[in-house]
FIKOLZA-1660 file (N, C-alpha, C; in steps of 0.1 Angstrom, whole numbers, plus 5000, padded with zeros to 4 digits):
% residues 176
   i   px   py   pz ch aa at
   1 2409 1219 1560  A  X  N
   1 2398 1212 1566  A  X CA
   1 2392 1202 1557  A  X  C
   2 2389 1190 1563  A  X  N
   2 2384 1179 1555  A  X CA
   2 2369 1181 1553  A  X  C
   3 2364 1178 1540  A  X  N
   3 2350 1179 1538  A  X CA
   3 2344 1165 1541  A  X  C
   4 2330 1165 1542  A  X  N
   4 2324 1153 1545  A  X CA
   4 2326 1143 1533  A  X  C
   5 2326 1148 1521  A  X  N
   5 2329 1139 1510  A  X CA
   5 2343 1132 1511  A  X  C
   6 2353 1140 1515  A  X  N
   6 2366 1135 1517  A  X CA
   6 2367 1125 1528  A  X  C
   7 2360 1128 1539  A  X  N
   7 2360 1119 1551  A  X CA
   7 2353 1106 1547  A  X  C
   8 2342 1107 1539  A  X  N
   8 2335 1095 1535  A  X CA
   8 2344 1086 1527  A  X  C
   9 2351 1092 1517  A  X  N
   9 2360 1084 1508  A  X CA
   9 2372 1079 1516  A  X  C
  10 2377 1087 1525  A  X  N
  10 2388 1082 1533  A  X CA
  10 2384 1069 1541  A  X  C
  11 2372 1070 1547  A  X  N
  11 2367 1058 1554  A  X CA
  11 2365 1046 1545  A  X  C
  12 2360 1048 1533  A  X  N
  12 2358 1038 1523  A  X CA
  12 2371 1031 1519  A  X  C
  13 2380 1040 1516  A  X  N
  13 2394 1035 1511  A  X CA
  13 2401 1027 1523  A  X  C
  14 2400 1033 1535  A  X  N
  14 2406 1026 1546  A  X CA
  14 2399 1013 1549  A  X  C
  15 2386 1013 1549  A  X  N
  15 2379 1001 1551  A  X CA
  15 2382 0990 1541  A  X  C
  16 2384 0993 1529  A  X  N
  16 2387 0983 1519  A  X CA
  16 2401 0978 1521  A  X  C
  17 2410 0987 1524  A  X  N
  17 2424 0983 1527  A  X CA
  17 2425 0974 1539  A  X  C
  18 2417 0977 1550  A  X  N
  18 2416 0969 1561  A  X CA
  18 2411 0955 1558  A  X  C
  19 2400 0954 1549  A  X  N
  19 2394 0941 1545  A  X CA
  19 2405 0933 1538  A  X  C
  20 2413 0939 1529  A  X  N
  20 2423 0932 1522  A  X CA
  20 2434 0927 1532  A  X  C
  21 2438 0935 1542  A  X  N
  21 2448 0931 1552  A  X CA
  21 2442 0919 1560  A  X  C
  22 2429 0920 1563  A  X  N
  22 2423 0909 1571  A  X CA
  22 2423 0896 1563  A  X  C
  23 2419 0897 1550  A  X  N
  23 2419 0885 1542  A  X CA
  23 2433 0879 1541  A  X  C
  24 2443 0887 1539  A  X  N
  24 2457 0883 1538  A  X CA
  24 2461 0876 1551  A  X  C
  25 2457 0882 1562  A  X  N
  25 2462 0876 1575  A  X CA
  25 2455 0863 1578  A  X  C
  26 2444 0860 1573  A  X  N
  26 2437 0847 1576  A  X CA
  26 2441 0836 1567  A  X  C
  27 2449 0838 1557  A  X  N
  27 2452 0827 1548  A  X CA
  27 2467 0823 1549  A  X  C
  28 2469 0810 1548  A  X  N
  28 2483 0806 1548  A  X CA
  28 2490 0811 1535  A  X  C
  29 2502 0816 1537  A  X  N
  29 2509 0821 1525  A  X CA
  29 2511 0810 1514  A  X  C
  30 2511 0797 1519  A  X  N
  30 2513 0786 1509  A  X CA
  30 2503 0786 1498  A  X  C
  31 2491 0791 1501  A  X  N
  31 2480 0791 1490  A  X CA
  31 2480 0803 1481  A  X  C
  32 2488 0813 1485  A  X  N
  32 2487 0826 1478  A  X CA
  32 2492 0825 1463  A  X  C
  33 2501 0816 1460  A  X  N
  33 2505 0815 1446  A  X CA
  33 2497 0806 1438  A  X  C
  34 2488 0798 1444  A  X  N
  34 2480 0789 1436  A  X CA
  34 2468 0796 1430  A  X  C
  35 2464 0793 1418  A  X  N
  35 2453 0798 1411  A  X CA
  35 2446 0788 1403  A  X  C
  36 2433 0787 1404  A  X  N
  36 2425 0778 1395  A  X CA
  36 2428 0782 1380  A  X  C
  37 2426 0773 1371  A  X  N
  37 2429 0776 1357  A  X CA
  37 2421 0788 1353  A  X  C
  38 2428 0797 1346  A  X  N
  38 2421 0809 1341  A  X CA
  38 2418 0820 1351  A  X  C
  39 2423 0818 1363  A  X  N
  39 2421 0828 1374  A  X CA
  39 2434 0833 1379  A  X  C
  40 2433 0844 1386  A  X  N
  40 2445 0850 1393  A  X CA
  40 2447 0843 1406  A  X  C
  41 2459 0843 1410  A  X  N
  41 2462 0839 1424  A  X CA
  41 2460 0850 1434  A  X  C
  42 2460 0848 1447  A  X  N
  42 2458 0858 1456  A  X CA
  42 2469 0869 1455  A  X  C
  43 2481 0864 1453  A  X  N
  43 2493 0873 1451  A  X CA
  43 2491 0882 1439  A  X  C
  44 2486 0876 1428  A  X  N
  44 2483 0884 1416  A  X CA
  44 2471 0894 1419  A  X  C
  45 2462 0890 1427  A  X  N
  45 2451 0899 1430  A  X CA
  45 2456 0912 1437  A  X  C
  46 2465 0909 1447  A  X  N
  46 2470 0921 1455  A  X CA
  46 2478 0930 1445  A  X  C
  47 2486 0924 1437  A  X  N
  47 2494 0932 1427  A  X CA
  47 2485 0940 1418  A  X  C
  48 2474 0934 1413  A  X  N
  48 2464 0941 1405  A  X CA
  48 2457 0952 1412  A  X  C
  49 2453 0950 1424  A  X  N
  49 2446 0960 1432  A  X CA
  49 2455 0972 1433  A  X  C
  50 2468 0970 1436  A  X  N
  50 2478 0982 1437  A  X CA
  50 2480 0989 1424  A  X  C
  51 2481 0981 1413  A  X  N
  51 2482 0987 1400  A  X CA
  51 2470 0996 1396  A  X  C
  52 2458 0991 1399  A  X  N
  52 2446 0999 1396  A  X CA
  52 2445 1011 1405  A  X  C
  53 2447 1010 1418  A  X  N
  53 2446 1021 1427  A  X CA
  53 2457 1032 1423  A  X  C
  54 2469 1028 1420  A  X  N
  54 2479 1037 1417  A  X CA
  54 2476 1044 1404  A  X  C
  55 2473 1037 1393  A  X  N
  55 2471 1043 1380  A  X CA
  55 2458 1052 1380  A  X  C
  56 2448 1047 1386  A  X  N
  56 2435 1054 1386  A  X CA
  56 2436 1067 1394  A  X  C
  57 2442 1066 1406  A  X  N
  57 2443 1078 1414  A  X CA
  57 2452 1089 1408  A  X  C
  58 2463 1084 1400  A  X  N
  58 2471 1094 1393  A  X CA
  58 2463 1101 1382  A  X  C
  59 2454 1093 1376  A  X  N
  59 2445 1098 1365  A  X CA
  59 2436 1109 1371  A  X  C
  60 2430 1106 1383  A  X  N
  60 2421 1115 1389  A  X CA
  60 2427 1128 1391  A  X  C
  61 2439 1129 1397  A  X  N
  61 2445 1142 1401  A  X CA
  61 2449 1150 1388  A  X  C
  62 2450 1144 1377  A  X  N
  62 2453 1151 1365  A  X CA
  62 2441 1153 1356  A  X  C
  63 2429 1150 1360  A  X  N
  63 2417 1151 1352  A  X CA
  63 2412 1166 1352  A  X  C
  64 2406 1169 1341  A  X  N
  64 2401 1183 1339  A  X CA
  64 2389 1186 1348  A  X  C
  65 2387 1198 1351  A  X  N
  65 2376 1203 1360  A  X CA
  65 2364 1206 1350  A  X  C
  66 2353 1202 1355  A  X  N
  66 2340 1205 1348  A  X CA
  66 2332 1214 1357  A  X  C
  67 2319 1215 1354  A  X  N
  67 2310 1223 1363  A  X CA
  67 2310 1216 1376  A  X  C
  68 2307 1224 1386  A  X  N
  68 2306 1219 1400  A  X CA
  68 2295 1209 1400  A  X  C
  69 2298 1196 1404  A  X  N
  69 2288 1186 1404  A  X CA
  69 2281 1185 1418  A  X  C
  70 2270 1178 1418  A  X  N
  70 2263 1176 1430  A  X CA
  70 2263 1161 1434  A  X  C
  71 2261 1158 1446  A  X  N
  71 2260 1144 1450  A  X CA
  71 2248 1138 1444  A  X  C
  72 2250 1125 1440  A  X  N
  72 2240 1117 1434  A  X CA
  72 2241 1103 1441  A  X  C
  73 2235 1102 1453  A  X  N
  73 2237 1090 1461  A  X CA
  73 2232 1078 1455  A  X  C
  74 2221 1078 1447  A  X  N
  74 2216 1067 1440  A  X CA
  74 2226 1062 1429  A  X  C
  75 2231 1071 1421  A  X  N
  75 2241 1067 1411  A  X CA
  75 2254 1062 1418  A  X  C
  76 2258 1068 1429  A  X  N
  76 2270 1064 1435  A  X CA
  76 2269 1050 1441  A  X  C
  77 2257 1047 1447  A  X  N
  77 2254 1034 1452  A  X CA
  77 2254 1023 1441  A  X  C
  78 2248 1027 1430  A  X  N
  78 2248 1018 1418  A  X CA
  78 2262 1015 1413  A  X  C
  79 2269 1026 1412  A  X  N
  79 2283 1024 1407  A  X CA
  79 2291 1015 1416  A  X  C
  80 2290 1017 1429  A  X  N
  80 2297 1009 1439  A  X CA
  80 2293 0995 1438  A  X  C
  81 2280 0992 1437  A  X  N
  81 2276 0978 1436  A  X CA
  81 2281 0972 1423  A  X  C
  82 2281 0979 1412  A  X  N
  82 2285 0974 1399  A  X CA
  82 2300 0970 1399  A  X  C
  83 2308 0979 1405  A  X  N
  83 2322 0976 1405  A  X CA
  83 2326 0965 1415  A  X  C
  84 2319 0965 1426  A  X  N
  84 2321 0955 1437  A  X CA
  84 2316 0941 1433  A  X  C
  85 2306 0940 1425  A  X  N
  85 2299 0927 1422  A  X CA
  85 2309 0918 1415  A  X  C
  86 2308 0905 1418  A  X  N
  86 2316 0895 1411  A  X CA
  86 2307 0887 1402  A  X  C
  87 2294 0891 1400  A  X  N
  87 2285 0884 1392  A  X CA
  87 2289 0884 1377  A  X  C
  88 2296 0895 1373  A  X  N
  88 2300 0896 1359  A  X CA
  88 2315 0897 1358  A  X  C
  89 2321 0889 1350  A  X  N
  89 2335 0889 1348  A  X CA
  89 2339 0902 1340  A  X  C
  90 2349 0908 1344  A  X  N
  90 2354 0920 1338  A  X CA
  90 2369 0918 1334  A  X  C
  91 2373 0919 1322  A  X  N
  91 2387 0917 1318  A  X CA
  91 2395 0929 1321  A  X  C
  92 2405 0928 1328  A  X  N
  92 2414 0940 1331  A  X CA
  92 2422 0944 1319  A  X  C
  93 2423 0957 1317  A  X  N
  93 2431 0962 1306  A  X CA
  93 2446 0957 1308  A  X  C
  94 2453 0955 1298  A  X  N
  94 2467 0949 1299  A  X CA
  94 2475 0957 1308  A  X  C
  95 2474 0970 1309  A  X  N
  95 2483 0978 1317  A  X CA
  95 2481 0976 1332  A  X  C
  96 2470 0970 1336  A  X  N
  96 2468 0967 1351  A  X CA
  96 2467 0952 1353  A  X  C
  97 2471 0944 1344  A  X  N
  97 2472 0930 1347  A  X CA
  97 2484 0927 1354  A  X  C
  98 2483 0917 1364  A  X  N
  98 2495 0914 1372  A  X CA
  98 2507 0909 1363  A  X  C
  99 2519 0913 1367  A  X  N
  99 2531 0910 1360  A  X CA
  99 2540 0901 1368  A  X  C
 100 2535 0895 1379  A  X  N
 100 2543 0887 1388  A  X CA
 100 2556 0894 1393  A  X  C
 101 2554 0906 1398  A  X  N
 101 2565 0914 1403  A  X CA
 101 2569 0910 1417  A  X  C
 102 2560 0902 1424  A  X  N
 102 2563 0899 1438  A  X CA
 102 2563 0884 1439  A  X  C
 103 2573 0879 1447  A  X  N
 103 2574 0865 1450  A  X CA
 103 2568 0861 1464  A  X  C
 104 2566 0871 1472  A  X  N
 104 2560 0868 1485  A  X CA
 104 2549 0878 1488  A  X  C
 105 2540 0873 1496  A  X  N
 105 2528 0881 1499  A  X CA
 105 2532 0893 1507  A  X  C
 106 2542 0891 1516  A  X  N
 106 2546 0903 1524  A  X CA
 106 2551 0914 1515  A  X  C
 107 2559 0911 1505  A  X  N
 107 2563 0921 1495  A  X CA
 107 2552 0928 1488  A  X  C
 108 2542 0920 1484  A  X  N
 108 2531 0925 1476  A  X CA
 108 2523 0934 1486  A  X  C
 109 2521 0930 1498  A  X  N
 109 2513 0939 1507  A  X CA
 109 2520 0951 1511  A  X  C
 110 2534 0951 1512  A  X  N
 110 2541 0963 1515  A  X CA
 110 2540 0973 1504  A  X  C
 111 2540 0968 1491  A  X  N
 111 2537 0976 1480  A  X CA
 111 2523 0982 1480  A  X  C
 112 2513 0974 1483  A  X  N
 112 2500 0978 1484  A  X CA
 112 2498 0989 1494  A  X  C
 113 2504 0987 1506  A  X  N
 113 2503 0998 1517  A  X CA
 113 2510 1011 1512  A  X  C
 114 2521 1010 1505  A  X  N
 114 2527 1022 1500  A  X CA
 114 2518 1029 1490  A  X  C
 115 2512 1022 1481  A  X  N
 115 2502 1028 1471  A  X CA
 115 2490 1033 1478  A  X  C
 116 2485 1026 1489  A  X  N
 116 2473 1031 1496  A  X CA
 116 2476 1044 1502  A  X  C
 117 2488 1046 1508  A  X  N
 117 2492 1059 1514  A  X CA
 117 2492 1070 1503  A  X  C
 118 2497 1067 1491  A  X  N
 118 2497 1076 1480  A  X CA
 118 2483 1080 1476  A  X  C
 119 2474 1070 1475  A  X  N
 119 2461 1072 1471  A  X CA
 119 2454 1082 1481  A  X  C
 120 2456 1080 1494  A  X  N
 120 2450 1089 1504  A  X CA
 120 2456 1103 1503  A  X  C
 121 2469 1104 1500  A  X  N
 121 2475 1117 1497  A  X CA
 121 2469 1124 1485  A  X  C
 122 2467 1116 1475  A  X  N
 122 2461 1122 1462  A  X CA
 122 2446 1126 1465  A  X  C
 123 2439 1119 1473  A  X  N
 123 2426 1123 1477  A  X CA
 123 2426 1136 1484  A  X  C
 124 2435 1138 1493  A  X  N
 124 2436 1151 1500  A  X CA
 124 2440 1163 1490  A  X  C
 125 2448 1159 1481  A  X  N
 125 2452 1169 1471  A  X CA
 125 2440 1175 1463  A  X  C
 126 2431 1167 1459  A  X  N
 126 2420 1171 1451  A  X CA
 126 2407 1173 1458  A  X  C
 127 2407 1170 1471  A  X  N
 127 2394 1170 1479  A  X CA
 127 2385 1182 1476  A  X  C
 128 2389 1194 1476  A  X  N
 128 2380 1205 1474  A  X CA
 128 2372 1204 1460  A  X  C
 129 2378 1196 1451  A  X  N
 129 2372 1196 1437  A  X CA
 129 2367 1182 1433  A  X  C
 130 2364 1174 1443  A  X  N
 130 2360 1160 1440  A  X CA
 130 2348 1159 1430  A  X  C
 131 2338 1167 1432  A  X  N
 131 2326 1166 1424  A  X CA
 131 2327 1173 1411  A  X  C
 132 2337 1182 1409  A  X  N
 132 2339 1189 1396  A  X CA
 132 2349 1182 1387  A  X  C
 133 2357 1173 1392  A  X  N
 133 2367 1166 1384  A  X CA
 133 2360 1157 1374  A  X  C
 134 2364 1157 1362  A  X  N
 134 2358 1148 1352  A  X CA
 134 2368 1137 1348  A  X  C
 135 2365 1125 1352  A  X  N
 135 2374 1114 1351  A  X CA
 135 2369 1104 1341  A  X  C
 136 2377 1100 1331  A  X  N
 136 2373 1090 1321  A  X CA
 136 2375 1076 1327  A  X  C
 137 2364 1068 1329  A  X  N
 137 2365 1055 1335  A  X CA
 137 2364 1045 1323  A  X  C
 138 2373 1035 1322  A  X  N
 138 2372 1026 1311  A  X CA
 138 2359 1019 1308  A  X  C
 139 2351 1015 1318  A  X  N
 139 2339 1008 1315  A  X CA
 139 2327 1017 1316  A  X  C
 140 2328 1028 1324  A  X  N
 140 2316 1036 1327  A  X CA
 140 2315 1049 1319  A  X  C
 141 2326 1053 1313  A  X  N
 141 2326 1067 1307  A  X CA
 141 2330 1077 1317  A  X  C
 142 2324 1089 1316  A  X  N
 142 2328 1101 1324  A  X CA
 142 2321 1100 1338  A  X  C
 143 2330 1100 1348  A  X  N
 143 2325 1100 1362  A  X CA
 143 2332 1112 1370  A  X  C
 144 2327 1115 1381  A  X  N
 144 2333 1126 1389  A  X CA
 144 2345 1120 1397  A  X  C
 145 2353 1129 1402  A  X  N
 145 2364 1125 1411  A  X CA
 145 2359 1117 1423  A  X  C
 146 2348 1122 1429  A  X  N
 146 2343 1115 1440  A  X CA
 146 2339 1100 1436  A  X  C
 147 2332 1099 1425  A  X  N
 147 2329 1085 1421  A  X CA
 147 2341 1077 1417  A  X  C
 148 2351 1083 1412  A  X  N
 148 2363 1076 1409  A  X CA
 148 2371 1071 1421  A  X  C
 149 2372 1079 1431  A  X  N
 149 2378 1074 1444  A  X CA
 149 2369 1063 1450  A  X  C
 150 2356 1064 1449  A  X  N
 150 2347 1054 1454  A  X CA
 150 2349 1041 1447  A  X  C
 151 2352 1041 1434  A  X  N
 151 2354 1029 1427  A  X CA
 151 2367 1022 1431  A  X  C
 152 2377 1030 1435  A  X  N
 152 2390 1023 1440  A  X CA
 152 2387 1014 1452  A  X  C
 153 2379 1019 1461  A  X  N
 153 2375 1011 1473  A  X CA
 153 2366 0999 1469  A  X  C
 154 2357 1001 1460  A  X  N
 154 2348 0990 1455  A  X CA
 154 2356 0980 1448  A  X  C
 155 2366 0984 1440  A  X  N
 155 2374 0975 1432  A  X CA
 155 2383 0966 1442  A  X  C
 156 2388 0972 1452  A  X  N
 156 2395 0965 1462  A  X CA
 156 2386 0954 1468  A  X  C
 157 2374 0958 1472  A  X  N
 157 2365 0949 1478  A  X CA
 157 2361 0937 1468  A  X  C
 158 2360 0940 1456  A  X  N
 158 2357 0930 1446  A  X CA
 158 2368 0919 1446  A  X  C
 159 2380 0923 1447  A  X  N
 159 2391 0914 1448  A  X CA
 159 2393 0907 1461  A  X  C
 160 2389 0914 1472  A  X  N
 160 2388 0907 1485  A  X CA
 160 2379 0895 1484  A  X  C
 161 2367 0897 1477  A  X  N
 161 2358 0886 1476  A  X CA
 161 2364 0875 1467  A  X  C
 162 2372 0879 1457  A  X  N
 162 2379 0869 1449  A  X CA
 162 2389 0861 1457  A  X  C
 163 2396 0868 1466  A  X  N
 163 2405 0861 1475  A  X CA
 163 2398 0851 1484  A  X  C
 164 2386 0855 1489  A  X  N
 164 2378 0846 1497  A  X CA
 164 2374 0834 1489  A  X  C
 165 2370 0836 1476  A  X  N
 165 2367 0825 1467  A  X CA
 165 2379 0815 1465  A  X  C
 166 2390 0821 1463  A  X  N
 166 2402 0813 1462  A  X CA
 166 2405 0805 1475  A  X  C
 167 2403 0811 1486  A  X  N
 167 2405 0804 1499  A  X CA
 167 2395 0792 1500  A  X  C
 168 2383 0794 1496  A  X  N
 168 2373 0783 1496  A  X CA
 168 2377 0772 1487  A  X  C
 169 2383 0774 1476  A  X  N
 169 2387 0763 1467  A  X CA
 169 2398 0755 1474  A  X  C
 170 2405 0761 1483  A  X  N
 170 2415 0753 1491  A  X CA
 170 2410 0748 1504  A  X  C
 171 2397 0750 1507  A  X  N
 171 2392 0745 1519  A  X CA
 171 2394 0754 1531  A  X  C
 172 2398 0766 1529  A  X  N
 172 2401 0775 1540  A  X CA
 172 2389 0784 1542  A  X  C
 173 2384 0786 1554  A  X  N
 173 2373 0794 1557  A  X CA
 173 2378 0807 1563  A  X  C
 174 2373 0818 1558  A  X  N
 174 2377 0832 1563  A  X CA
 174 2365 0839 1567  A  X  C
 175 2366 0848 1577  A  X  N
 175 2355 0857 1581  A  X CA
 175 2352 0867 1570  A  X  C
 176 2340 0869 1568  A  X  N
 176 2336 0878 1557  A  X CA
 176 2331 0892 1562  A  X  C
% end
């Protein structure tokens, strides 16, 4: 039986995946490999999103259990805003930087969809223990499993916003 925490996270993760798919569908593939100096291309953003979601969800399911945690909606909202916000540049660790594995957007999105399915399966695997899992987050320190899955969705949305910014530099308007 799915908990309300699990259902909330599943909606968040699905919503962010849908937003990425929407952004991808609105842009001509011809601009996906272009990137302003010092920035990632849209294709590289999709690869990075998949690398982070895969690596972080794997880490979550192998994290140690702590004391049963309680919901902290204020902290969770702050965490979501911080990860989602594009106001501050965050350098990705080398392990999750794009490696140009994909030459087409359709290949990158197929890989993302596969990873997205695995993330949802990992969520179901640990759902009863979301608030007691203790996950080490590179920027934030120790967070709960619930907060960790929440950041996966927020991270995807951060890069959806980046893709919209890239589109604007090419004169393409997308629905937000």
